[in-house]
C-alpha positions in Angstrom: 19.8 36.6 118.1 20.1 37.7 121.7 21.5 41.2 122.1 24.4 40.0 124.2 25.4 37.5 121.5 25.2 40.3 118.8 27.5 42.5 121.0 30.0 39.7 121.3 30.0 39.0 117.6 30.3 42.7 116.6 32.7 43.9 119.2 35.4 46.1 117.6 33.4 46.7 114.4 31.3 49.6 113.2 28.0 48.2 114.1 24.5 49.5 115.1 24.8 47.3 118.2 27.3 49.8 119.5 25.7 53.0 118.2 28.0 55.5 116.7 31.0 54.5 118.8 34.0 52.8 117.1 36.3 53.0 120.2 37.4 49.4 121.3 37.5 50.5 124.9 33.8 51.6 124.8 32.9 48.4 123.1 34.6 46.3 125.8 32.9 48.3 128.6 29.5 48.0 126.9 29.9 44.2 126.2 31.2 43.7 129.8 28.2 45.4 131.3 25.6 43.4 129.3 27.4 40.0 130.0 27.7 40.7 133.7 23.9 40.9 133.9 23.4 37.9 131.6 25.6 35.7 133.8 22.8 35.7 136.4 20.5 33.9 133.9 22.6 31.8 131.6 26.3 31.5 132.6 26.8 28.2 130.7 25.5 29.6 127.5 27.6 32.7 127.8 30.7 30.7 128.5 30.1 28.4 125.5 29.4 31.3 123.1 32.4 33.3 124.4 34.8 30.4 123.7 33.2 29.9 120.3 33.8 33.5 119.4 37.4 33.4 120.6 38.0 30.4 118.4 36.2 31.5 115.2 36.9 35.2 115.2 40.5 35.0 116.3 41.4 38.5 115.1 39.3 39.7 118.0 40.9 37.4 120.5 42.5 40.2 122.5 39.1 42.0 122.9 37.5 38.8 124.2 40.5 38.2 126.6 40.0 41.7 128.0 36.2 41.2 128.5 37.0 37.9 130.4 39.6 39.8 132.5 36.9 42.3 133.5 34.4 39.5 134.3 37.1 37.9 136.4 36.9 40.9 138.8 33.2 40.4 139.3 32.7 36.6 139.0 35.8 34.5 139.6 33.9 31.2 139.6 32.5 31.8 136.1 36.0 32.7 134.8 37.5 29.6 136.5 35.0 27.5 134.6 35.9 29.3 131.3 39.6 28.4 132.0 38.7 24.8 132.7 36.6 24.5 129.6 39.5 26.0 127.6 41.8 23.4 129.1 39.4 20.6 128.2 39.0 21.9 124.6 42.7 22.3 124.3 43.4 18.7 125.4 40.8 17.4 123.0 42.4 19.4 120.1 45.8 18.0 121.0 44.5 14.4 121.0 42.6 14.8 117.7 45.3 16.8 116.0 43.0 19.7 115.3 45.7 22.2 114.2 43.6 25.3 113.9 42.0 24.8 117.3 45.4 24.1 119.0 46.9 27.3 117.5 44.0 29.6 118.3 43.4 28.3 121.8 47.1 28.9 122.6 46.6 32.5 121.4 43.5 32.8 123.5 45.5 31.5 126.6 48.1 34.2 125.9 45.6 37.1 125.8 43.9 35.8 128.9 47.4 35.8 130.6 47.8 39.5 129.5 44.4 40.2 131.2 45.5 38.6 134.5 43.1 35.6 134.0 45.8 33.0 133.7 49.1 32.9 135.6 52.1 33.4 133.3 53.9 30.4 134.7 50.9 28.2 133.6 51.3 29.4 130.1 55.1 28.7 130.2 54.3 25.2 131.3 52.1 24.7 128.2 55.0 26.0 126.1 57.5 23.7 127.7 55.1 20.7 127.4 54.8 21.2 123.6 58.5 21.9 123.3 59.5 18.7 125.1 57.2 16.7 122.8 58.8 18.3 119.8 62.3 17.7 120.9 61.5 14.0 121.7 59.8 13.5 118.3 62.9 14.6 116.3 65.3 12.6 118.5 66.8 9.8 116.3 66.9 7.3 119.2 63.8 8.1 121.3 61.4 9.6 118.7 60.3 9.3 115.2 61.8 12.0 113.0 59.3 11.2 110.2 56.8 13.1 112.3 58.9 16.3 112.4 56.0 18.2 110.9 54.0 17.8 114.1 57.0 18.9 116.2 57.5 21.9 113.9 53.8 22.7 114.3 54.0 22.7 118.1 57.0 25.1 118.0 55.3 27.3 115.4 52.3 27.6 117.8 54.6 28.7 120.6 56.4 31.3 118.5 53.1 32.6 117.1 51.8 33.3 120.6 54.8 35.6 121.5 53.6 38.7 119.6 50.4 38.6 121.6 52.1 38.3 125.1 55.8 38.4 124.8 56.2 41.7 126.5 54.1 40.6 129.5 56.0 37.3 129.8 59.4 39.1 129.7 58.1 41.5 132.4 56.5 38.9 134.7 58.5 35.7 134.3 61.7 36.7 132.5 63.7 33.6 133.5 61.0 31.1 132.5 60.4 32.6 129.1 64.1 32.8 128.5 64.3 29.1 129.2 61.6 28.6 126.5 63.5 30.7 124.0 66.7 28.7 124.7 64.7 25.5 124.2 63.4 26.7 120.9 66.9 27.5 119.7 68.1 24.1 120.8 65.2 22.5 118.9 66.1 24.4 115.8 69.6 23.1 116.0 68.6 19.4 116.1 65.8 19.4 113.6 66.3 18.9 109.9 65.7 21.8 107.6 62.4 21.3 105.7 62.5 21.3 101.9 59.4 22.3 99.9 60.5 20.0 97.0 57.4 18.9 95.1 55.2 21.4 96.9 56.6 24.6 95.5 54.4 26.5 93.0 57.4 27.3 90.9 59.5 24.6 89.4 62.8 26.6 89.6 62.3 26.8 93.4 62.1 23.0 93.6 65.4 22.3 92.0 67.5 25.3 93.2 69.9 24.0 95.9 69.4 25.9 99.2 72.2 28.1 100.2 73.5 27.6 103.8 71.9 30.8 104.9 68.5 30.0 103.3 65.7 29.5 105.9 62.7 27.3 105.9 59.4 28.5 107.3 60.1 27.8 111.0 63.6 29.3 110.8 62.1 32.4 109.1 59.5 32.7 111.9 62.2 32.4 114.6 64.1 35.2 112.8 61.1 37.4 112.9 60.5 36.8 116.6 64.2 37.8 117.3 63.7 41.0 115.4 60.5 41.7 117.3 62.2 41.0 120.6 65.0 43.4 119.7 62.4 46.0 119.0 60.9 45.7 122.5 57.9 43.6 121.3 56.3 46.7 119.7 53.9 45.7 117.0 51.3 47.6 115.1 49.2 44.6 114.0 48.4 43.2 117.4 45.8 45.3 119.4 46.4 45.5 123.1 43.1 46.7 124.6 44.0 45.3 128.0 46.4 48.2 128.6 43.4 50.6 128.8 42.1 48.6 131.8 45.5 47.7 133.3 44.7 49.5 136.6 41.6 47.4 137.0 42.8 44.1 135.8 45.8 44.0 138.1 43.3 43.4 141.0 42.0 40.2 139.4 42.9 36.6 140.6 45.1 34.7 138.1 43.9 31.1 137.7 46.1 28.0 137.2 45.7 26.3 133.8 45.4 22.5 134.2 48.1 20.1 133.0 48.0 19.0 129.4 49.7 16.1 127.6 50.8 15.6 124.0 49.9 12.4 122.2 52.7 10.0 121.6 54.1 9.9 118.1 53.4 6.8 116.0 56.0 4.1 116.0 58.7 4.2 113.3 58.1 1.8 110.4 59.2 -1.8 111.0 61.5 -1.6 108.0 63.5 1.5 107.9 64.0 2.8 104.3 63.7 6.1 102.5 60.4 4.8 101.0 58.7 3.8 104.3 59.9 6.8 106.2 58.8 9.0 103.3 55.3 7.6 103.5 55.1 8.3 107.2 56.5 11.8 106.6 53.8 12.3 104.0 51.0 11.2 106.4 52.4 13.6 109.1 52.5 16.5 106.7 48.9 15.9 105.7 47.8 15.9 109.4 50.0 18.9 110.4 50.4 20.9 107.2 52.5 24.0 106.8 49.8 26.7 106.8 51.6 29.5 105.1 53.5 29.0 101.8 54.6 32.3 100.4 54.7 32.9 96.6 56.5 36.3 96.8 54.6 37.5 93.8 55.2 41.2 94.3 58.5 43.0 94.7 59.6 43.8 98.3 59.0 47.5 97.7 55.2 46.8 97.9 55.4 45.5 101.5 58.7 46.8 102.7 57.1 49.2 105.2 55.8 46.3 107.2 57.8 44.9 110.1 58.6 41.2 109.5 56.3 40.1 112.3 53.5 42.4 111.1 53.4 40.5 107.8 53.1 37.1 109.7 50.3 38.4 111.9 48.3 39.8 109.0 48.8 36.5 107.1 47.4 34.7 110.1 44.4 37.1 110.3 43.6 36.6 106.6 43.9 32.8 106.8 41.7 32.6 109.9 39.0 34.7 108.3 39.2 32.5 105.1 38.9 29.4 107.2 36.1 30.3 109.6 33.9 32.3 107.2 34.1 30.0 104.2 30.4 29.6 104.3 29.6 33.3 103.9 31.8 34.9 101.3 30.5 38.4 101.6 31.1 38.5 105.4 34.5 36.9 104.7 35.4 39.7 102.2 34.1 42.4 104.7 36.3 41.1 107.5 39.3 40.7 105.3 38.9 44.3 104.1 38.6 45.6 107.6 41.3 44.0 109.7 42.3 45.8 112.9 45.6 47.1 111.6 46.7 50.7 111.0 48.4 50.2 107.7 47.4 49.2 104.1 47.8 45.6 103.2 46.1 45.0 99.8 49.2 43.5 98.2 49.7 41.2 101.1 46.0 40.2 101.0 46.2 39.4 97.3 49.4 37.4 97.7 47.9 35.4 100.7 44.8 34.5 98.7 46.8 33.4 95.7 49.1 31.4 97.9 46.0 29.5 99.1 44.5 29.1 95.6 47.8 27.7 94.3 48.7 25.7 97.4 50.0 22.1 96.7 49.0 19.4 96.8 45.5 20.9 97.3 44.1 24.2 98.4 42.3 24.1 101.8 39.0 24.9 100.1 37.6 24.6 96.6 39.2 27.0 94.2 35.8 28.5 93.4 35.7 29.9 97.0 38.8 32.0 96.5 37.4 33.2 93.1 34.3 34.5 94.8 36.3 36.1 97.7 38.5 37.9 95.2 35.4 39.1 93.3 33.8 40.4 96.5 37.0 42.1 97.5 37.3 43.9 94.1 33.8 45.2 94.7 34.4 46.1 98.3 37.7 47.9 97.5 37.1 49.2 94.0 39.8 51.8 94.2 42.6 49.6 95.2 42.2 45.8 95.0 41.4 45.3 91.3 44.7 46.9 90.3 46.5 44.7 92.8 44.9 41.6 91.4 45.8 42.7 87.9 49.4 43.2 89.0 49.4 39.7 90.5 48.1 38.2 87.2 50.8 40.0 85.2 53.5 38.9 87.6 52.4 35.2 87.5 52.0 35.4 83.7 55.6 36.5 83.4 56.7 33.4 85.3 54.2 31.0 83.9 56.9 28.9 82.3 58.2 28.0 85.8 54.8 27.5 87.3 53.8 24.0 88.4 51.4 22.4 85.9 48.7 21.9 88.5 49.0 25.5 89.6 48.9 26.6 86.0 45.6 24.8 85.4 44.1 26.4 88.6 45.3 29.8 87.5 43.6 29.4 84.1 40.4 28.3 85.6 40.4 31.1 88.2 41.3 33.8 85.7 38.7 32.9 83.1 36.0 32.7 85.9 37.2 36.0 87.3 37.0 37.8 84.0 33.5 36.4 83.3 32.3 38.4 86.3 33.8 41.6 85.0 32.5 41.5 81.4 35.6 39.8 80.2 37.5 43.1 80.3 41.3 42.7 80.2 44.0 44.7 78.3 44.7 41.8 75.9 46.9 44.0 73.7 49.6 43.7 76.4 49.8 40.0 75.7 49.4 40.1 71.9 53.1 39.3 71.6 52.4 35.7 72.4 51.4 35.2 68.8 55.1 35.6 67.9 56.0 32.8 70.3 56.1 29.1 69.3 52.8 27.3 69.6 54.2 25.3 72.6 55.4 28.4 74.6 53.6 28.3 78.0 52.5 32.0 77.8 50.8 31.3 74.4 49.2 28.2 75.7 48.0 30.0 78.8 46.3 32.7 76.7 44.8 30.0 74.5 43.4 28.0 77.4 42.0 31.1 79.1 40.1 32.1 76.0 38.8 28.6 75.6 37.5 28.6 79.1 35.9 32.0 78.6 34.0 30.6 75.7 32.6 27.9 77.9 31.4 30.6 80.4 29.9 32.8 77.7 29.7 32.4 74.0 32.2 32.7 71.1 31.1 36.1 69.7 31.2 37.7 73.2 34.7 36.5 73.8 35.8 37.6 70.3 34.4 41.1 71.1 36.4 41.2 74.3 39.7 40.9 72.4 38.9 43.5 69.8 41.9 45.6 71.0 44.1 42.6 70.1 42.4 41.2 67.0 45.3 38.9 66.2 44.4 36.8 69.3 41.4 35.5 67.4 43.8 33.0 66.1 44.0 31.5 69.6 40.2 31.3 70.1 38.8 27.8 69.9 36.6 26.9 66.9 33.0 27.7 67.1 31.5 24.7 69.0 29.3 23.2 66.2 29.3 19.4 66.1 31.3 17.6 63.4 28.6 15.2 62.2 29.9 12.9 59.5 26.5 12.2 58.0 25.1 15.7 57.7 23.5 16.5 54.3 26.2 19.0 53.5 29.1 16.5 54.0 27.6 13.3 52.6 27.5 12.4 49.0 24.2 11.2 47.6 23.9 7.4 47.7 26.2 6.9 50.6 25.1 3.8 52.4 26.1 4.9 55.8 24.2 8.1 55.4 21.1 6.2 54.7 21.6 4.0 57.7 22.1 7.1 59.9 18.7 8.4 58.6 17.1 5.1 59.4 18.5 5.1 62.9 17.3 8.6 63.5 13.8 7.5 62.3 13.9 4.6 64.8 14.8 7.0 67.6 12.0 9.4 66.7 9.7 6.4 66.6 10.8 5.5 70.2 12.1 2.1 69.2 13.4 0.1 72.1 17.1 -0.6 72.7 16.4 -4.3 72.0 14.8 -3.5 68.6 17.8 -1.3 67.7 20.3 -4.0 68.6 18.4 -6.5 66.4 18.4 -4.0 63.5 22.1 -3.4 63.8 22.9 -7.1 64.0 20.8 -7.9 60.9 21.2 -4.8 58.7 24.3 -2.9 59.6 27.0 -5.0 61.0 27.0 -7.8 58.3 27.5 -5.1 55.6 29.7 -2.4 57.2 31.7 -4.3 59.9 32.4 -3.1 63.4 34.1 0.1 62.5 31.4 1.2 60.1 28.7 0.2 62.5 30.3 2.1 65.4 30.7 5.1 63.2 27.0 5.2 62.2 25.5 4.4 65.6 27.8 6.6 67.8 27.8 9.6 65.4 24.0 9.5 65.0 23.2 9.0 68.7 25.6 11.8 69.6 24.0 14.1 67.1 20.5 13.4 68.5 21.8 14.2 72.0 23.8 17.3 70.9 21.1 19.9 71.6 21.7 20.0 75.3 23.2 18.1 78.2 19.7 16.8 79.0 19.3 15.5 75.5 22.6 13.6 75.9 21.5 12.1 79.2 18.2 11.0 77.7 19.9 9.3 74.7 22.4 7.5 77.0 19.7 6.3 79.4 17.5 5.1 76.5 20.1 3.6 74.2 23.1 3.0 76.5 22.5 -0.8 76.1 23.1 -0.4 72.4 26.5 1.2 72.9 27.4 -1.3 75.6 26.5 -4.2 73.2 28.8 -2.7 70.5 31.7 -1.8 72.8 32.0 -4.7 75.1 35.8 -4.7 75.3 38.6 -2.2 75.7 39.6 -2.0 72.1 36.1 -1.1 70.9 35.8 1.4 73.8 38.9 3.2 72.5 37.2 3.4 69.1 34.1 4.8 70.8 36.1 7.6 72.5 37.7 8.4 69.1 34.3 8.8 67.6 33.2 11.0 70.5 36.3 13.2 70.1 35.8 13.4 66.4 32.2 14.4 66.7 33.0 17.1 69.3 36.4 18.1 67.9 35.3 21.8 67.9 34.0 21.7 71.5 36.4 20.3 74.1 33.9 20.8 76.8 31.2 18.6 75.3 33.8 16.0 74.4 34.9 15.8 78.0 31.2 15.8 79.2 30.2 13.0 76.9 33.1 10.8 77.9 32.5 11.6 81.6 28.8 10.7 81.3 29.6 7.5 79.4 32.0 6.5 82.1 29.4 7.2 84.7 27.0 4.8 82.9 29.8 2.2 82.8 29.8 2.4 79.0 33.5 3.3 79.1 36.1 1.9 81.4 38.8 4.2 82.9 41.5 1.9 81.4 40.1 2.5 77.9 40.2 6.3 78.5 43.8 6.1 79.7 44.7 4.1 76.5 43.0 6.8 74.4 44.7 9.7 76.1 48.1 8.1 75.5 47.3 7.4 71.8 49.8 8.8 69.3 47.5 11.7 68.2 47.0 12.9 71.8 50.6 12.4 72.8 51.5 15.1 70.3 49.1 17.5 72.0 50.4 17.0 75.6 52.3 20.3 75.5 49.9 22.3 73.3 46.5 21.8 74.8 44.8 20.9 78.1 42.1 18.8 76.2 43.5 15.3 76.8 44.6 16.2 80.3 41.2 17.4 81.3 39.7 14.1 80.3 42.3 12.2 82.2 41.8 14.4 85.3 38.1 13.8 85.2 38.6 10.0 84.8 41.0 9.7 87.7 38.9 12.0 89.9 35.7 10.1 89.2 37.4 6.7 89.9 38.8 8.1 93.2 35.5 9.7 94.2 33.8 6.3 94.0 36.3 5.0 96.5 35.7 8.0 98.8 31.9 7.8 98.5 32.0 4.1 99.4 34.2 4.7 102.4 31.8 7.3 103.7 28.8 5.0 103.2 30.6 2.2 105.0 31.5 4.4 107.9 27.8 5.4 108.2 26.7 1.8 107.9 29.1 0.7 110.6 27.5 3.3 112.9 24.1 2.0 111.8 25.2 -1.6 112.7 26.2 -0.5 116.2 22.8 1.2 116.6 20.9 -1.8 115.3 22.8 -4.1 117.6 22.0 -2.0 120.6 18.3 -1.8 119.5 18.2 -5.6 119.0 19.9 -6.2 122.4 17.4 -3.9 124.1 14.4 -5.5 122.5 15.7 -9.0 123.4 16.4 -8.0 127.0 12.8 -6.6 127.3 11.4 -9.8 125.9 13.5 -12.0 128.2 12.5 -9.9 131.2 8.9 -10.1 130.3 9.0 -13.9 129.8 10.7 -14.5 133.1 8.3 -12.3 135.1 5.6 -14.0 137.2 2.0 -12.9 136.8 -1.4 -14.0 138.0 -3.8 -15.7 135.5 -7.2 -17.0 136.8 -5.8 -16.6 140.3 -2.8 -18.8 139.6 0.9 -17.6 139.3 2.2 -18.3 135.8 5.6 -17.5 134.1 5.4 -14.6 131.7 3.5 -11.3 131.4 0.3 -10.6 129.6 0.3 -12.7 126.4 -0.7 -9.7 124.3 2.3 -7.7 125.5 4.6 -10.7 125.1 3.5 -11.1 121.5 4.2 -7.4 120.9 7.6 -7.6 122.5 8.5 -10.7 120.5 7.5 -8.9 117.3 9.7 -5.9 118.3 12.6 -8.3 119.0 12.2 -10.1 115.6 12.0 -6.8 113.7 15.1 -5.4 115.5 17.0 -8.6 114.6 15.9 -8.4 111.0 16.9 -4.7 110.8 20.3 -5.7 112.2 20.8 -8.4 109.6 19.6 -6.1 106.9 22.2 -3.4 107.8 24.9 -6.0 108.1 24.1 -7.3 104.6 24.2 -3.8 103.3 27.6 -3.3 104.9 28.9 -6.5 103.3 27.7 -5.4 99.9 29.3 -2.0 100.3 32.6 -3.5 101.5 32.6 -5.8 98.4 32.0 -2.7 96.2 34.8 -0.9 97.9 37.2 -3.7 97.4 36.3 -3.7 93.7 36.6 0.1 93.5 40.1 -0.1 95.1 41.2 -2.7 92.6 39.9 -0.5 89.8 41.8 2.5 91.1 45.0 0.5 91.6 44.7 -0.9 88.0 44.1 2.7 86.8 47.3 4.0 88.3 49.3 1.0 87.2 48.2 1.7 83.6 48.7 5.4 84.1 52.3 4.9 85.3 53.1 2.3 82.6 51.9 4.8 79.9 53.9 7.7 81.4 56.9 5.5 81.6 56.7 4.4 78.0 56.3 7.9 76.5 58.9 9.4 78.8 61.4 6.7 78.0 61.1 7.4 74.3 61.5 11.2 74.6 63.5 12.2 77.7 67.2 13.0 77.0 69.8 11.0 78.7 71.2 12.2 82.0 74.6 12.9 80.3 72.9 15.6 78.3 70.7 17.1 81.1 70.9 16.9 84.8 68.2 19.3 85.9 64.9 20.6 84.7 66.5 24.0 84.1 69.1 22.1 82.0 66.2 20.5 80.0 65.0 24.0 79.2 68.4 25.1 78.0 69.1 22.2 75.7 67.6 24.0 72.8 69.1 27.4 73.8 71.0 28.8 76.7 68.2 30.9 78.0 65.0 32.6 77.3 65.7 36.0 75.7 63.4 38.8 76.5 63.9 42.1 74.9 63.2 44.4 77.8 65.3 47.2 79.3 66.4 46.2 82.8 63.0 44.9 83.8 62.4 42.2 86.4 60.3 39.2 85.3 58.2 39.6 88.4 58.3 43.4 88.6 54.9 45.1 89.1 54.9 48.6 87.8 52.6 51.5 88.2 49.6 51.8 90.5 47.3 50.0 88.1 49.5 47.0 87.9 50.5 47.7 84.3 53.9 46.9 82.9 56.2 49.9 82.7 56.4 51.6 79.3 60.0 50.5 78.9 58.7 46.9 78.7 56.5 47.6 75.7 57.6 48.0 72.1 54.8 49.5 70.0 52.2 48.0 72.2 53.7 44.5 71.9 56.3 43.0 74.2 59.2 41.6 72.1 59.9 38.1 73.4 61.5 34.9 72.2 60.9 31.5 73.9 63.9 29.4 73.2 62.9 26.1 74.7 62.5 23.5 71.9 59.3 21.7 71.3 60.7 18.3 72.3 62.0 19.8 75.6 58.7 21.5 76.3 56.9 18.3 75.7 59.1 16.6 78.3 58.6 19.5 80.8 54.8 19.4 80.4 54.5 15.7 80.6 56.7 15.4 83.6 54.7 18.2 85.2 51.4 16.4 84.8 53.0 13.1 86.0 54.1 15.0 89.1 50.7 16.5 89.6 48.8 13.2 89.4 51.3 11.5 91.8 51.2 14.3 94.3 47.4 14.6 94.3 46.7 10.9 95.0 49.9 10.1 96.9 48.0 9.0 100.1 46.3 6.3 98.1 49.0 5.4 95.6 51.6 5.0 98.4 49.7 1.9 99.6 50.1 0.0 96.3 52.9 -2.6 95.9 53.9 -1.3 92.5 54.5 2.3 93.8 58.1 1.6 95.0 59.1 0.0 91.7 57.8 2.8 89.6 59.4 5.4 91.9 62.8 3.7 91.4 62.3 3.4 87.6 61.3 7.1 87.3 64.3 8.3 89.3 66.6 5.9 87.5 65.2 7.2 84.2 66.6 10.6 85.0 67.5 11.1 88.6 67.2 14.9 88.3 63.5 14.8 87.7 62.3 14.4 91.3 58.7 13.1 91.6 56.6 13.6 94.6 55.1 10.2 95.4 
């Protein structure tokens, strides 16, 4: 990497590029000196890289703004082009709805204004343009209020710029910025307050009615800005390096920022209803999501020293680093641990990461990414961060009963993965009291599922050893994962006919008999004697046992003898029987059961509808609130079906581009051929029409090949489009079956609305409340410096607790939670189906208090 690029990247850091200096002023002067010389050789490259750094290392934006301000004193033309490129990028970001780019370029404009690069009035014009678009959008007559999320985003961008340049704007253009502030206040008065219903991590937050003084995210940010304004715009978290160069920068020429325009909002739906407007609102929220959703895991005392705006700025820093450095986790952790702020922020950092991990409907990145970042931060800050993470786990565990089912699953997967990287060390004795809770209590189920996932990541004896301080928890460990083979020597009485058939089948496999030979043997020797159930029993159990040694063995068996299973299980009823046999064989190993079913679905030996039927069979229904086993299989099934749709859409998009390229190539080849044929040339001294016959022949061959290629690509596109139509039909049929089954089981078990009107009421049908025997302790209170519960919460090493939600009520809560999770995750696709509105009405009518996010 060129030295000037390295200086730009590492500015403000402790880096060998800057020697022993860590003073931002010296870094800026050094970087400015090198860039000034580099502009003589590659001004375009410098401009492009500088803008890239400003966008992708936004916590250093003020440093880059100051460097540009100094360059403006030496080379106004270069800086003018930087401003023009910024305007072009900003307009592109507005047109494409690139939220991160819009927000960060506005911050960049603000710091350039502070360094006298951009005139303050130009920045105010940008603010007013966005504010005007926002006000128009929420206008009932002129706009489309369903797209309020975009309007809110624009106003959020304006407010988030003020900590970076509010003081300068008030000083230089007080009347104009006051007009913007009045406009923001007017916008807040006409917009509708945003509810997080369906997207809150905690169920009790969903159903609690907002008090009149409660604020949504934008109102909260506006309140923080007002506090900052009353404090004279003084902020510890925003570096202001331009002040060190103020005497120099004042001599620079301020450039005008070109005009921008906001895209028009989509037209309102042709038929206005709560359903159609809700679908548009959902589309808008996907495109312009609320970036920060706070969990408030820790008590206020842990972050009360921070100014309200400091918290917001640090959250922005952390989210920017997570976003732009997602490809290099160690660099990400390093930047997160070394933000340019003069105060400690470990608690805020942990809460921000958990907010992203548990964000609904989906986290911005795969949950594994956040797991790795937390692991690296624990290693980078060994004296502080591990205790903070432990405190977060304890706090979330205390509220696990109120945690959304999707968030609960993510927390289980994260925690087990995290512990596997730290030798499974955890003070399990603190949670030993869960053994006194009913088997359906969420805390007990949480511990049980974490231990089960740990066994998957290690082995049974290792996990047992990790809980030796709480030996009673061995009761919650899964069985050792040995197969349950019905025809093993130990379990089969001598002379059993099916056992003999299993031995014969195993001999055929060892002898590498073909699938056709096995089918003939089954039809002649097995089926006539033992019927379908007995035949299925012998064949599936034996083949699974042969493939049980490893995942590779299973794949080999399915590839070689999948036709046998397909022949036996040609309809849905027999496929349900097949799944039952798989689950019976792997009843001691839920992971292998899920893997085997998933692989068979991949080989089209099992249909997704058969899996749904099996999941909602009576035996599994009774496990809905006790185990994640049936839900894991159902999640895999829905995900695999949807992934087929997504993959085909990507392939079709690529093929459409290929069709355009093939058309252009064919047209070019045809044009060259026509031109050659129409050209006069001399042959034997006489003018003839057409070029050299050899060249004409070659051009004709090229044209034919190009046309054939075009036809081939078009045929491939037609095939993929047909497959996509089939995949969409499958996904629609899957969700129709899913909703029908949910409706049937919930209709049988949900209490009537006369007995229960809220989810909280459902919890209290069995008893008035959960009774916890603690002495004046908060459910979310985090204790001493190691994140451990205070001693007053413990009673002889066990926390005395009673969970007073009945089993039937807990079953309803869990099932409703999973229904909500499926509907929310696939809402964009499901919303397009004709049956969606009918099921939404039925579910709400079934019990109007159980709001479902569709």
